[in-house]
Structures are given as C-alpha cells and as structure tokens.
C-alpha positions in Angstrom: 4.6 -24.7 -7.5 4.9 -22.3 -4.6 8.4 -21.9 -3.3 9.0 -22.7 0.3 12.2 -20.8 1.3 13.9 -21.3 4.6 13.5 -18.0 6.4 16.7 -16.3 7.3 17.5 -12.6 7.9 19.7 -12.6 4.8 17.1 -13.6 2.2 13.8 -12.6 3.7 12.1 -10.3 1.3 8.6 -11.7 1.0 6.8 -12.2 -2.3 3.4 -13.6 -3.0 1.4 -14.1 -6.3 -2.3 -15.1 -6.0 -5.0 -15.9 -8.5 -7.5 -13.2 -7.5 -10.6 -15.2 -8.3 -9.7 -18.7 -7.0 -7.4 -17.4 -4.2 -4.9 -20.1 -5.2 -1.3 -19.3 -4.5 0.8 -19.2 -7.6 4.1 -18.4 -6.0 5.3 -17.4 -2.5 8.4 -16.6 -0.5 8.0 -16.0 3.2 4.4 -14.8 2.8 3.7 -15.2 6.5 6.8 -13.3 7.8 6.0 -10.1 9.6 6.9 -6.9 7.8 6.4 -3.1 8.2 3.7 -2.2 5.7 4.6 1.4 5.2 1.9 3.1 3.0 0.3 -0.2 2.0 -1.4 0.5 5.4 -3.6 2.9 3.4 -5.4 -0.1 1.9 -7.0 -0.7 5.3 -7.7 3.0 5.6 -9.6 2.9 2.4 -11.4 -0.2 3.5 -12.7 1.5 6.6 -13.7 4.6 4.7 -15.5 2.5 2.1 -17.4 0.8 4.9 -18.4 4.2 6.4 -19.6 5.3 3.0 -21.7 2.2 2.5 -23.3 2.6 6.0 -24.1 6.3 5.3 -21.9 7.7 8.1 -20.2 9.9 5.5 -20.7 10.7 1.8 -18.3 11.5 -1.0 -19.0 15.2 -0.6 -18.3 15.2 3.2 -15.7 17.9 3.8 -12.3 16.7 5.0 -10.3 19.5 6.7 -6.6 19.5 7.5 -6.3 19.6 11.3 -3.2 20.5 13.3 -2.6 16.8 14.0 -2.9 16.0 10.2 -0.4 18.7 9.2 2.2 17.4 11.7 2.6 14.1 9.8 6.0 13.3 8.3 7.0 13.1 4.6 4.5 15.6 3.2 4.3 16.4 -0.5 0.7 17.7 -0.6 1.6 21.3 0.3 -1.6 21.5 2.3 -1.7 23.8 5.4 -3.9 23.9 8.5 -7.6 24.5 7.6 -7.4 23.6 3.9 -10.4 21.4 3.0 -11.4 19.0 0.2 -14.2 16.6 -0.4 -14.0 13.1 1.0 -13.8 11.8 -2.6 -10.8 13.9 -3.3 -9.3 12.9 0.1 -9.5 9.3 -1.0 -7.6 10.0 -4.2 -5.0 12.0 -2.3 -4.6 9.2 0.2 -4.4 6.3 -2.3 -2.8 7.9 -5.4 -0.6 10.6 -3.8 -0.1 8.5 -0.6 -0.6 11.8 1.3 0.1 11.0 5.0 -1.5 14.2 6.2 -4.7 13.6 4.2 -5.0 10.0 5.5 -5.0 11.3 9.1 -7.5 14.1 8.3 -9.7 11.5 6.6 -9.6 9.2 9.6 -10.5 12.0 11.9 -13.6 12.8 9.8 -14.8 9.2 9.5 -14.3 8.2 13.1 -14.2 11.5 15.0 -10.6 10.9 15.9 -7.5 9.0 14.8 -7.5 6.6 17.7 -11.1 5.4 17.1 -10.3 5.1 13.4 -7.3 2.8 14.1 -9.6 0.8 16.4 -11.9 0.2 13.4 -8.9 -0.7 11.3 -7.9 -3.5 13.7 -11.5 -4.7 14.1 -11.8 -4.9 10.3 -8.4 -6.8 10.1 -9.7 -9.4 12.6 -13.0 -9.7 10.8 -11.5 -10.5 7.4 -8.9 -12.9 8.8 -5.7 -10.9 8.9 -4.1 -13.0 11.6 -0.6 -11.4 11.4 -1.5 -7.7 11.2 -1.8 -4.9 13.7 -2.3 -1.2 12.9 -1.3 1.9 14.9 -2.0 4.7 12.4 -3.9 5.3 9.2 -0.9 6.2 7.0 1.8 3.6 7.7 4.4 5.9 9.2 7.0 3.9 11.2 5.8 2.3 14.4 7.1 -1.1 15.7 3.5 -2.1 16.4 2.3 -1.3 12.9 3.0 -4.6 11.0 1.6 -7.1 8.6 2.5 -10.0 6.3 2.4 -10.5 2.5 -0.4 -13.0 3.1 -2.5 -10.5 5.0 -1.9 -7.7 2.5 -3.0 -10.0 -0.3 -6.2 -10.9 1.5 -6.8 -7.2 2.3 -6.4 -6.1 -1.3 -8.6 -8.9 -2.5 -11.3 -8.0 0.0 -11.1 -4.3 -0.9 -11.6 -5.2 -4.5 -14.3 -7.8 -3.9 -16.4 -5.9 -1.4 -16.3 -2.5 -3.0 -16.3 -2.7 -6.8 -18.0 0.7 -7.0 -14.8 2.2 -5.6 -12.2 0.5 -7.8 -11.7 3.8 -9.7 -9.8 5.2 -6.7 -6.9 2.8 -7.5 -6.7 3.6 -11.2 -5.3 7.2 -11.1 -1.6 7.5 -11.8 -1.4 11.0 -10.5 -3.4 13.8 -8.8 -3.1 17.5 -8.9 -3.7 19.3 -5.6 -4.5 23.0 -6.3 -2.4 22.6 -9.5 0.5 20.8 -8.0 1.0 17.3 -9.6 1.9 14.4 -7.4 2.5 11.1 -9.2 1.7 7.6 -7.9 4.7 5.5 -7.2 2.9 2.5 -8.8 4.6 2.5 -12.1 2.7 -0.6 -13.2 -0.3 1.7 -13.9 1.5 3.3 -16.8 3.9 0.6 -17.8 2.1 -2.8 -17.4 -1.1 -3.1 -19.3 -4.1 -4.5 -17.3 -3.0 -3.0 -14.0 -6.0 -1.9 -11.9 -4.3 -0.9 -8.6 -3.5 -1.0 -5.8 -0.9 0.6 -3.4 2.8 1.0 -2.9 4.8 2.0 0.3 8.3 2.9 1.4 10.1 3.4 4.7 13.7 2.9 5.4 12.6 0.2 7.9 10.4 -1.6 5.4 12.1 -1.2 2.0 9.8 -0.7 -1.0 6.5 -2.6 -0.9 3.7 -3.1 -3.3 0.3 -4.7 -3.5 -0.6 -4.9 -7.2 -3.6 -6.1 -9.1 -3.8 -6.7 -12.8 -6.2 -8.3 -15.3 -5.7 -9.9 -18.7 -8.0 -12.0 -20.8 -10.5 -12.3 -18.1 -8.0 -13.5 -15.5 -7.0 -11.4 -12.4 -3.8 -11.8 -10.5 -2.5 -10.1 -7.4 1.2 -9.6 -6.5 2.7 -8.6 -3.2 6.3 -7.7 -2.8 7.8 -6.5 0.5 11.3 -5.2 1.1 12.5 -4.4 -2.4 15.6 -2.2 -2.5 14.9 0.2 -5.3 11.8 1.2 -7.2 13.2 -0.4 -10.3 13.5 -3.8 -8.4 10.0 -3.5 -7.0 8.4 -2.5 -10.3 10.3 -5.0 -12.5 9.8 -7.9 -10.1 6.1 -7.2 -9.8 5.8 -7.0 -13.6 7.8 -10.2 -14.0 5.6 -12.2 -11.6 2.5 -10.9 -13.3 3.8 -11.8 -16.7 4.7 -15.3 -15.6 1.3 -15.7 -14.0 -0.6 -14.6 -17.1 1.5 -16.7 -19.5 1.0 -19.8 -17.3 4.6 -20.1 -16.1 3.4 -20.0 -12.5 1.2 -23.1 -11.8 -1.5 -22.9 -9.1 -0.6 -24.6 -5.8 -3.1 -26.6 -3.8 -2.9 -24.0 -1.1 -5.3 -21.1 -0.9 -3.9 -17.7 0.3 -6.4 -17.8 3.2 -4.8 -21.0 4.4 -1.2 -19.8 4.4 0.2 -19.6 8.0 1.5 -16.4 9.5 4.6 -16.5 11.6 3.5 -15.1 14.9 6.0 -14.2 17.5 8.6 -13.1 15.0 9.6 -9.4 14.9 9.6 -7.6 11.5 13.0 -7.0 10.0 14.3 -3.4 10.2 15.8 -2.7 6.8 17.3 0.8 7.7 20.9 -0.3 8.0 20.8 -2.0 4.6 18.8 0.7 2.8 19.5 4.1 4.4 23.1 4.1 5.7 26.6 3.9 4.2 26.1 0.2 3.8 23.3 0.7 1.3 25.5 0.9 -1.8 26.9 -2.6 -1.3 23.5 -4.1 -0.4 21.9 -2.5 -3.5 24.7 -3.9 -5.7 24.0 -7.4 -4.3 20.3 -7.0 -5.0 21.0 -5.8 -8.5 22.8 -9.0 -9.2 19.8 -11.0 -8.0 17.3 -8.9 -9.9 18.9 -7.2 -12.9 15.7 -6.7 -14.9 15.5 -3.2 -16.3 19.1 -2.4 -15.8 21.2 -1.3 -18.8 21.4 -4.2 -21.3 18.9 -6.3 -19.3 15.4 -7.5 -20.2 12.6 -5.3 -18.9 9.0 -6.4 -18.0 7.7 -2.9 -18.1 7.2 -2.8 -21.8 3.9 -1.0 -22.2 3.3 2.8 -22.4 -0.2 3.7 -21.1 -1.6 7.2 -20.8 -2.1 7.8 -17.1 -5.3 9.0 -15.4 -4.8 12.3 -13.5 -7.4 13.3 -10.9 -7.7 17.0 -10.1 -8.2 18.1 -6.5 -9.2 21.6 -5.5 -9.1 22.7 -1.9 -10.6 25.6 -0.1 -10.1 27.4 3.3 -12.3 26.4 6.2 -12.5 29.4 8.4 -14.5 27.6 11.1 -11.8 25.0 12.0 -10.6 25.3 15.6 -6.9 25.4 16.1 -6.6 23.0 19.0 -3.0 22.0 19.8 -2.3 18.3 19.6 -1.6 16.9 23.1 2.1 16.0 23.6 2.3 12.2 24.3 3.9 11.1 27.6 7.4 9.8 27.2 7.4 6.0 26.9 
C-alpha cells in the first residue's frame, strides 16, 4: 500500500512509484510536496517541442543556433560557442541526454521565437495536462524560486510525454551523446545498469538534490519512478532500481488511488537543500542518508545488477555566419 508519511523538513524527500498503464499508485512519500525540479524541467521542454513538431511549426531538420542568451547559461559541458548550429533533432538529444542547459534555451528560442514565449507554452501545457502544483520560469531547470513542481506532477508529465508522443521515445534511450567528438554521458545510470529502462530524465541542483523521473518495462508491464532530493547519485540510482525491482516482482501492491487523484500541497514553499548538500554540513548529512539507504555501498546489496551496452548519439555542429550578435538585455534589479 502507498505510504502516507507525515511531512516534516527532516524527512521530506519525495518518492513515487506508478503503474504506467493503469496510473495506479504503487508507493508514495510526500508526492504532493513542492520541490525544485532541476533538469527534470526538460521533460516539459521536450513536451512543448514535440507539440511544435506535430503541428508542423518546426521539423527535425530545423537549424538550432546557439545565441548569446543560450551561451550565457550556467553549468555548461557542451563546449558550444556563439553561432554553432545543429539540427533540432540533435538539439533534442543534447537537451535530454546531455542535459545541455545552453541547447535547451537555444531550442526554446527556435520553437517559440523567444525564451519567454516558450516558457508561457510550458505553463499552458502544464495546466492543460493537470499539473496543479507546477510552475516553470525557464526551459532548462536552472535555479529559480518560482520554478517548482511535485513528484505527482512529474510522474503525470512523464506519462503524458510517453503516451502522447510514442514516435519520439527514442530521444530518451541514449546513454550518451558526442558533440563534435566530445562525449557527454547521461546521468541516468539506469539506462546501462537496469534492464528494461526506457527513459526519462535526471536533474541536480544544490537546492533540489538529485532528482529522477524513470520509466522501465518488463514482461509487458511498465512502471514509472520519481525520486526527488536524493543526496548522491548512488542513492538516487539504487533507490530508483530498488523501487522498480519491487514493483516488477509484485512487492509493491497497487493502491486504490490513481496518480492523477493525488493532492498537491499548495501554499508550501519548496525545500532548499543547499545547506545539507553543498556546505560544510554535507558530510554529516550524507552519512545519515547512507545509513538510511546503504544499497550499493561496499558490502551492501545492489539493485544495479545489469550491464547494458549504451546507445551513443553523435551530434555534429556547424558555424552559422548569419547569426546576429545582439546583446542580451540586462534585467532590472528586483
């Protein structure tokens, strides 16, 4: 049965396991508590792009060029510079697999003629599919206090992406990309260590901890797992694999509640995990979490038992000599 924990700042790290076909909740902890989504935000970015592809606004060969605004994003691994260009298809792989914050913004600017209008589409889509505890302020998930969601909403978002756009499921299968020869691996270790994994997205900020929306299939059954606020990648990956294992072997029994009917806790601010994860207090906090979730530590059982050859998607960029170097306006002080 689904666990109904009392929400307190000390124990609130949301988790949710859902039967992807029936939408029945198999397990939940604080699934309606607001949280910073980090790069799981890019699931909605993909959703909006997929809608634009279906409507014919763009195609998979539409060029996506790195603008000055895109290259100013934080935490860049892509190595892309102003004016570098790729196809929209490759931009989706870079955004989803490599979690490239710069490419996510460039993609948004192409699809909606500007980041602001793209974010408006994100929030309109969120309302349309019933994400009652979610608000987006950017397409990449970089920290903003007004960019928040819940485990319940992320599960519904992931299920809708998979249900509505089966033709684009391949974008979530790659375990790495190469951008002009530089390899960037996905942080979703389930893709290469848990058989049956078919997506979807991870995310990390100091404020959010390590998040994941995962989808796996075995013996004709499909299960989604959402974990928010994990302390280490090991914890996130092992807990995800543990929940999926228990779901597939029948240890987790379906609840009478559908994920769509879980309530969100409106009016509660998301926790900020930075003190616990990114300061001199982090070692003690991590030690306490290791006691709670020892899976995968030396001498402990692991749920990541499989070894799967990953799919690597190659991306080649080119220079766009026609791009205009317009400085990004400096926002007014708040």
